[in-house]
C-alpha positions in Angstrom: 9.6 -1.7 -5.9 13.2 -2.0 -5.2 14.0 -2.9 -8.9 12.1 0.2 -10.1 13.7 2.5 -7.5 17.2 1.2 -8.4 16.5 1.6 -12.1 15.1 5.1 -11.6 12.1 4.4 -13.5 9.5 5.6 -11.0 6.5 7.2 -12.4 6.2 11.0 -12.0 4.6 12.4 -8.8 0.7 12.9 -8.6 -0.5 16.5 -8.6 -2.0 17.6 -5.4 -5.4 18.1 -7.1 -5.1 14.4 -8.2 -4.4 13.1 -4.7 -7.4 15.4 -3.3 -9.6 13.9 -6.1 -8.5 10.3 -5.1 -9.3 11.1 -1.4 -12.7 12.3 -2.4 -13.4 9.2 -4.4 -12.2 6.9 -1.5 -14.0 9.1 1.0 -10.9 9.2 3.5 -7.8 11.2 3.4 -4.5 9.5 2.5 -2.3 8.9 5.7 0.1 11.8 5.7 3.2 9.8 4.6 1.6 8.2 1.7 0.3 11.6 0.5 3.8 13.0 0.9 5.1 10.1 -1.3 2.5 10.4 -3.9 3.0 14.3 -4.3 6.7 14.5 -3.7 8.3 11.3 -4.8 6.0 9.3 -7.3 2.6 7.9 -7.8 3.6 4.6 -6.6 0.1 2.8 -7.1 -1.4 3.3 -10.5 -4.4 0.9 -10.1 -7.3 2.0 -8.2 -9.8 -1.0 -8.1 -10.2 -3.5 -5.4 -8.2 -6.4 -6.9 -10.0 -9.2 -5.1 -13.6 -7.8 -4.5 -13.1 -8.6 -0.8 -11.1 -5.5 0.7 -13.0 -3.8 3.4 -13.8 -0.2 3.1 -10.8 2.0 4.1 -8.0 -0.3 3.2 -6.5 0.7 -0.1 -3.9 -1.4 -2.2 -0.7 0.5 -2.7 1.4 -2.6 -3.6 0.8 -5.8 -5.5 3.2 -8.6 -4.6 1.9 -10.7 -7.6 -0.4 -13.7 -7.5 -3.2 -11.9 -5.8 -1.1 -11.0 -2.9 -1.5 -7.3 -1.9 -0.2 -5.1 0.8 -3.0 -2.6 1.9 -2.7 0.7 3.6 -5.4 1.5 6.2 -6.7 4.9 5.5 -9.0 5.0 8.5 -5.9 5.6 10.7 -3.4 8.5 10.1 -0.7 6.3 11.1 -1.2 4.1 8.0 -1.1 0.6 9.5 -0.5 -2.0 6.8 -2.6 -5.2 6.1 -2.0 -8.1 3.9 -4.6 -9.5 1.4 -3.6 -12.7 -0.2 -6.4 -14.1 -2.3 -9.3 -12.2 -0.7 -8.2 -12.8 3.0 -6.9 -10.0 5.0 -5.1 -9.4 8.3 -2.9 -6.6 10.0 0.8 -6.8 9.1 1.7 -5.4 12.5 3.7 -2.5 10.8 2.9 1.0 9.8 3.6 2.4 6.3 6.9 3.7 7.3 8.0 0.4 8.7 6.7 -1.4 5.8 8.7 0.8 3.3 11.8 0.2 5.3 11.2 -3.5 5.6 10.5 -3.9 1.8 13.5 -1.8 0.7 15.8 -3.6 3.2 14.4 -7.0 1.8 13.4 -8.1 5.4 9.7 -7.8 4.5 8.9 -10.1 1.6 5.8 -11.8 0.3 6.9 -14.8 2.2 7.1 -13.2 5.5 3.7 -11.6 5.0 2.1 -15.1 4.2 4.0 -16.6 7.2 2.3 -13.9 9.3 -1.2 -15.3 8.6 -3.0 -15.9 11.9 -4.2 -19.3 12.6 -7.9 -19.7 13.3 
């Protein structure tokens, strides 16, 4: 994400109609911050399918860390809490979308810190 932003190679913004269609497909509205980013900045996630087949309804993957490690946005909550989804498991990251964006851009939130946050059973 940082590399793409610095290189100024972000994809174009999504149209409001495209976002509305995506919300209808998902069955939930996008959290307000994510909707704003898609319509005003760039359509950051261009996938759309559950990468693992194990993501609960209402969690949508806006970012792929690689190696089947995903950050998920919880569309069931307007605050947009983030979840981690490595290799089909999932747990709350303890941050909302705004905090997640700040942490990833500042490089204080990395795939390593996400994996280290995995709860122990």
